[in-house]
C-alpha distance (Angstrom), angle and dihedral (degrees) to the residues before:
residue distance angle dihedral
X1 . . .
X2 3.81 . .
X3 3.78 110.3 .
X4 3.79 134.8 176.7
X5 3.78 113.1 -139.9
X6 3.81 112.1 -157.6
X7 3.78 120.7 -163.8
X8 3.79 134.2 175.1
X9 3.78 112.4 173.7
X10 3.78 138.7 -165.1
X11 3.82 91.1 -86.8
X12 3.82 87.5 70.0
X13 3.81 90.6 -144.4
X14 3.78 91.5 142.6
X15 3.78 142.8 -92.9
X16 3.81 119.4 -34.3
X17 3.81 118.2 -160.8
X18 3.79 122.0 -172.3
X19 3.81 120.1 -175.1
X20 3.79 105.8 -150.0
X21 3.80 135.6 -178.7
X22 3.80 107.3 -143.9
X23 3.78 118.9 -168.9
X24 3.78 136.9 167.9
X25 3.79 117.5 -92.6
X26 3.79 129.5 -174.5
X27 3.82 94.3 -110.2
X28 3.79 104.5 5.9
X29 3.81 138.0 10.6
X30 3.77 117.3 -82.3
X31 3.78 105.8 -121.4
X32 3.78 124.2 -170.0
X33 3.79 119.6 176.2
X34 3.80 108.7 -141.6
X35 3.78 96.0 -176.7
X36 3.79 145.7 -29.1
X37 3.81 133.3 -147.5
X38 3.77 133.8 176.2
X39 3.81 122.9 -156.0
X40 3.83 116.0 -164.3
X41 3.77 117.5 -132.1
X42 3.81 114.7 -112.2
X43 3.78 107.4 -106.4
X44 3.80 91.1 -116.2
X45 3.81 92.1 54.9
X46 3.77 91.5 45.6
X47 3.79 90.1 53.4
X48 3.82 90.8 47.9
X49 3.82 90.8 53.2
X50 3.79 90.2 50.0
X51 3.80 90.4 50.7
X52 3.81 95.6 53.4
X53 3.81 89.4 41.3
X54 3.78 92.1 57.3
X55 3.78 93.3 -102.4
X56 3.80 95.7 129.5
X57 3.78 137.7 25.0
X58 3.81 96.0 -136.0
X59 3.79 103.9 109.5
X60 3.81 93.3 -171.2
X61 3.80 97.8 50.0
X62 3.82 95.5 93.1
X63 3.80 93.9 64.3
X64 3.77 92.1 47.7
X65 3.78 93.4 45.4
X66 3.80 96.3 48.9
X67 3.80 90.5 45.8
X68 3.80 88.9 55.8
X69 3.79 89.5 47.0
X70 3.80 89.8 60.9
X71 3.81 99.2 -94.5
X72 3.77 130.3 116.8
X73 3.81 112.0 -95.7
X74 3.80 113.2 -81.9
X75 3.81 119.6 -130.9
X76 3.77 113.3 -87.9
X77 3.80 94.0 -120.2
X78 3.79 117.6 91.9
X79 3.81 99.3 -116.7
X80 3.80 92.7 51.1
X81 3.79 91.4 49.5
X82 3.81 90.6 48.5
X83 3.80 92.4 49.5
X84 3.80 92.6 49.4
X85 3.79 91.7 47.4
X86 3.81 91.4 48.8
X87 3.80 90.8 58.8
X88 3.78 94.5 40.3
X89 3.81 92.1 53.3
X90 3.79 88.5 50.0
X91 3.81 87.8 58.9
X92 3.81 91.7 48.0
X93 3.80 92.7 48.3
X94 3.80 90.4 49.9
X95 3.80 92.0 50.2
X96 3.80 91.0 49.4
X97 3.81 91.2 51.4
X98 3.81 93.2 46.9
X99 3.81 90.0 49.2
X100 3.80 89.8 54.3
X101 3.82 92.0 45.5
X102 3.80 91.6 53.2
X103 3.79 88.7 56.2
X104 3.79 103.1 36.5
X105 3.79 105.2 25.8
X106 3.83 138.2 -107.7
X107 3.80 126.9 -28.4
X108 3.79 134.8 -155.3
X109 3.81 101.4 -152.9
X110 3.81 140.8 16.8
X111 3.80 125.9 -145.3
X112 3.80 107.1 -162.0
X113 3.79 117.7 -177.5
X114 3.80 92.5 -173.3
X115 3.77 127.0 -149.9
X116 3.80 114.8 -59.7
X117 3.79 111.0 -134.1
X118 3.79 96.4 167.8
X119 3.78 135.2 11.0
X120 3.78 128.7 174.8
X121 3.78 105.3 172.9
X122 3.77 114.6 -126.3
X123 3.80 93.1 10.2
X124 3.82 115.2 54.7
X125 3.76 142.8 -31.8
X126 3.79 139.3 -171.0
X127 3.79 130.5 -155.5
X128 3.80 119.4 177.3
X129 3.80 134.3 -159.9
X130 3.80 106.7 105.2
X131 3.83 108.8 -111.3
X132 3.81 92.4 -158.4
X133 3.80 88.4 63.5
X134 3.82 91.4 49.6
X135 3.82 92.2 48.6
X136 3.80 93.3 45.9
X137 3.80 95.4 48.1
X138 3.80 95.7 44.0
X139 3.81 101.5 33.5
X140 3.81 88.6 -134.5
X141 3.85 128.4 115.8
X142 3.82 114.4 -103.7
X143 3.79 129.6 -147.3
X144 3.81 110.7 -157.8
X145 3.83 144.7 147.9
X146 3.79 92.9 58.8
X147 3.79 100.2 168.1
X148 3.81 103.1 53.3
X149 3.82 99.2 73.5
X150 3.80 92.8 53.1
X151 3.81 90.0 51.8
X152 3.80 89.4 48.5
X153 3.82 87.0 54.7
X154 3.80 90.4 54.3
X155 3.80 98.3 -93.6
X156 3.79 135.0 127.2
X157 3.81 91.6 -110.4
X158 3.80 85.6 -128.5
X159 2.90 151.2 117.6
X160 3.82 96.2 25.5
X161 3.80 99.7 162.8
X162 3.85 93.5 74.5
X163 3.81 89.3 81.3
X164 3.81 87.6 60.3
X165 3.82 91.8 42.2
X166 3.78 88.1 55.6
X167 3.79 92.7 50.1
X168 3.81 94.5 46.5
X169 3.79 106.1 34.9
X170 3.81 109.2 29.6
X171 3.81 109.9 126.5
X172 3.82 126.7 -165.5
X173 3.84 94.7 -133.9
X174 3.82 110.1 14.9
X175 3.78 127.2 74.2
X176 3.76 110.7 -131.2
X177 3.78 137.9 -166.1
X178 3.80 115.8 -163.5
X179 3.81 109.4 -155.5
X180 3.78 125.2 -169.2
X181 3.79 116.2 -168.4
X182 3.79 106.4 -164.4
X183 3.79 124.2 131.9
X184 3.80 85.0 -50.8
X185 3.81 121.2 29.9
X186 3.79 119.7 -130.2
X187 3.77 134.1 178.4
X188 3.79 137.0 -156.4
X189 3.81 116.1 -158.3
X190 3.82 112.1 -156.5
X191 3.81 117.6 -175.3
X192 3.82 117.4 -148.3
X193 3.81 109.9 -72.7
X194 3.81 89.6 -5.3
X195 3.77 125.1 -174.5
X196 3.85 113.5 -133.8
X197 3.79 92.8 -102.4
X198 3.82 90.9 57.2
X199 3.81 94.1 61.6
X200 3.82 117.2 105.3
X201 3.80 119.1 -161.1
X202 3.80 137.9 162.4
X203 3.81 145.7 139.2
X204 3.79 109.1 -81.4
X205 3.82 95.5 -162.9
X206 3.81 134.4 -94.8
X207 3.77 120.0 10.3
X208 3.80 115.4 173.1
X209 3.81 97.4 -30.8
X210 3.80 99.7 93.0
X211 3.83 94.0 39.2
X212 3.82 90.8 49.8
X213 3.80 94.0 51.1
X214 3.80 92.2 49.3
X215 3.81 91.5 46.1
X216 3.81 89.7 55.4
X217 3.79 90.3 52.5
X218 3.81 92.4 44.7
X219 3.82 92.1 52.0
X220 3.83 94.6 38.5
X221 3.80 90.2 -117.5
X222 3.80 97.2 -45.8
X223 3.81 94.3 108.4
X224 3.80 128.2 46.1
X225 3.81 94.6 -168.7
X226 3.80 141.9 11.6
X227 3.80 98.9 -87.7
X228 3.79 108.4 -139.1
X229 3.81 91.1 -14.5
X230 3.81 89.0 -80.5
X231 3.79 96.4 140.6
X232 3.82 91.7 49.4
X233 3.78 89.6 49.3
X234 3.81 90.0 55.3
X235 3.82 93.4 50.8
X236 3.77 135.7 70.4
X237 3.80 124.5 -118.0
X238 3.81 111.1 -119.7
X239 3.79 103.7 -140.6
X240 3.81 95.9 -165.8
X241 3.82 92.2 54.5
X242 3.80 91.7 43.0
X243 3.81 91.5 52.5
X244 3.81 90.2 48.7
X245 3.80 91.4 51.9
X246 3.80 93.7 45.3
X247 3.81 89.2 55.0
X248 3.83 89.7 73.9
X249 3.84 106.1 123.1
X250 3.82 90.1 -136.1
X251 3.78 92.2 78.5
X252 3.81 92.1 58.2
X253 3.78 97.4 38.5
X254 3.78 113.4 113.9
X255 3.79 115.1 -112.1
X256 2.95 148.0 -79.8
X257 3.79 90.0 84.1
X258 3.78 137.9 134.9
X259 3.80 136.8 -168.3
X260 3.79 139.9 -167.0
X261 3.78 147.5 156.6
X262 3.79 88.3 -46.4
X263 3.83 88.1 72.1
X264 3.81 101.1 30.9
X265 3.79 105.2 29.7
X266 3.80 133.4 94.9
X267 3.82 96.7 -36.0
X268 3.80 92.2 51.9
X269 3.82 91.5 49.5
X270 3.81 90.5 49.1
X271 3.79 88.9 52.0
X272 3.81 90.6 54.4
X273 3.78 92.6 48.0
X274 3.79 91.7 52.9
X275 3.81 86.3 69.8
X276 3.83 86.2 70.3
X277 3.80 90.2 -140.6
X278 3.81 118.7 149.1
X279 3.79 110.9 -87.9
X280 3.81 92.6 -119.2
X281 3.84 88.3 57.0
X282 3.80 90.7 48.7
X283 3.82 89.4 51.5
X284 3.81 91.4 49.2
X285 3.80 89.8 49.3
X286 3.81 93.6 46.2
X287 3.81 89.9 50.6
X288 3.81 91.3 55.7
X289 3.83 89.3 44.3
X290 3.79 89.8 57.7
X291 3.81 93.4 48.7
X292 3.81 94.7 41.6
X293 3.81 94.7 50.6
X294 3.81 91.0 47.2
X295 3.82 88.9 52.2
X296 3.81 91.1 47.4
X297 3.78 89.5 49.9
X298 3.79 92.1 47.8
X299 3.80 91.0 51.7
X300 3.80 90.2 48.4
X301 3.79 91.6 49.1
X302 3.81 92.9 47.3
X303 3.79 89.5 55.2
X304 3.80 96.0 44.0
X305 3.81 94.0 46.0
X306 3.83 91.9 46.3
X307 3.79 89.8 -124.0
X308 3.81 119.3 179.0
X309 3.79 113.8 -82.4
X310 3.81 89.1 -142.7
X311 3.79 96.5 95.5
X312 3.82 94.5 -170.8
X313 3.81 84.6 76.3
X314 3.80 93.0 54.8
X315 3.81 129.2 94.3
X316 3.81 125.7 -158.8
X317 3.81 106.1 -157.6
X318 3.81 110.8 -165.3
X319 3.82 129.0 -160.9
X320 3.81 137.6 161.6
X321 3.77 132.2 60.1
X322 3.79 92.0 -52.4
X323 3.81 91.1 73.8
X324 3.83 86.2 76.2
X325 3.80 93.7 57.5
X326 3.81 105.9 84.3
X327 3.80 91.2 -171.2
X328 3.81 92.1 62.4
X329 3.81 91.3 45.9
X330 3.82 92.8 47.0
X331 3.82 92.1 50.7
X332 3.81 90.3 46.7
X333 3.79 91.1 52.4
X334 3.79 89.1 51.6
X335 3.80 94.1 48.1
X336 3.82 93.3 47.2
X337 3.81 105.9 40.9
X338 3.79 116.1 -171.8
X339 3.80 94.8 19.6
X340 3.83 112.3 123.5
X341 3.82 105.9 -122.3
X342 3.81 118.0 -156.0
X343 3.81 137.3 147.6
X344 3.78 127.0 -110.5
X345 3.82 86.0 -114.4
X346 3.80 86.9 67.2
X347 3.82 86.3 58.8
X348 3.80 96.2 47.9
X349 3.84 99.7 -92.8
X350 3.81 115.8 106.5
X351 3.81 106.5 -116.7
X352 3.82 92.9 -142.4
X353 3.80 94.0 45.7
X354 3.80 97.3 41.0
X355 3.82 98.6 106.6
X356 3.82 93.3 43.1
X357 3.81 88.0 50.2
X358 3.80 89.2 49.3
X359 3.80 92.9 56.2
X360 3.79 90.4 48.8
X361 3.81 88.2 55.8
X362 3.82 92.5 45.0
X363 3.82 89.6 49.9
X364 3.80 89.4 52.6
X365 3.81 90.5 52.7
X366 3.81 90.7 49.4
X367 3.80 91.8 48.6
X368 3.80 87.6 54.3
X369 3.84 90.4 46.9
X370 3.79 90.3 -118.8
X371 3.84 120.5 148.4
X372 3.80 109.8 -114.9
X373 3.77 109.9 -178.8
X374 3.77 131.9 96.7
X375 3.83 108.7 -136.0
X376 3.81 87.8 -163.1
X377 3.83 86.6 64.4
X378 3.80 102.7 38.4
X379 3.81 100.7 29.1
X380 3.80 93.3 -124.7
X381 3.81 120.0 154.0
X382 3.79 90.9 -120.3
X383 3.78 142.4 -3.5
X384 3.79 111.2 -87.5
X385 3.80 140.7 -168.4
X386 3.80 104.5 -101.0
X387 3.76 131.4 -136.7
X388 3.78 140.0 2.0
X389 3.79 125.3 -82.7
X390 3.81 119.7 -133.5
X391 3.82 104.9 -166.3
């Protein structure tokens, strides 16, 4: 089955579309990536998403931003702005899919995660990007709203990708940790030959989100991320601030647990700036924070999943935008000595497309009415069929 997986993460880089052929295998699905494209968000749309996500205090910015993006002005009240943005993102998602289809050929199904604008694990969540618009413009059924059913079943609603990590990366003899460094970083710990209930997965904390926000400030809006970790390399890590940040109880809380822009958005950035440290030092410190909290999470997961202590038998498989930041990877290697670090690309899954591929696979499971969550990861009472289908 040829499926388009559509992903827009907390980094707000844009819309990722992976065209994937998903077939049945004896032990795991056969996955072939046909093609992958990424479409950056227009700056006005990006700002509008930040506004409804609590990323700015300017209540009127959504109407201005959507007007600049070629839409009629949204009402000034929050619900009107959110409704307009929901439909506008549906149009953008549909265009991104159609662009990929023109290049890589027709599809039979779309798995569209949508853009998360609020997530409180175990309580409620909201992803926007109207699936009816996507289905109408493309003429293809859409699976969307993946997180809500897991929350209804008592889970965090995140992370959802560990189910796919388990299918793709489980090894009969080697312990593996699949790490995705997007806006938020999350890990999936898979013991050798693990059964689904033995998998441990959770959000470790910030991925690229904090670094990206500081890089935009540092460059006065010219950069959306720290290209190659160069800014971090030019700064100095402030140990006192780092220790203060690492004292957050979240990092020691037992999973299941999840995080998002609510923890690491505008208020967190304002807290860092109150230190009055140079921005390059804040970026250097935030880079180590990302790596250190991932390492803390990995150690926690290794213990909880009863993984082998012999780390030479352990693989850390990295995906997401963070694979392109050598400073994060270097710090990770230092924090986790002896662990074999590789990228998902090394294992046949494009590191940049990994999450879009994952939602194509999850959409396929939903289409087949097959449960596709790991209660050991989300804390749900049972594994459930995810998402809603818009025919």
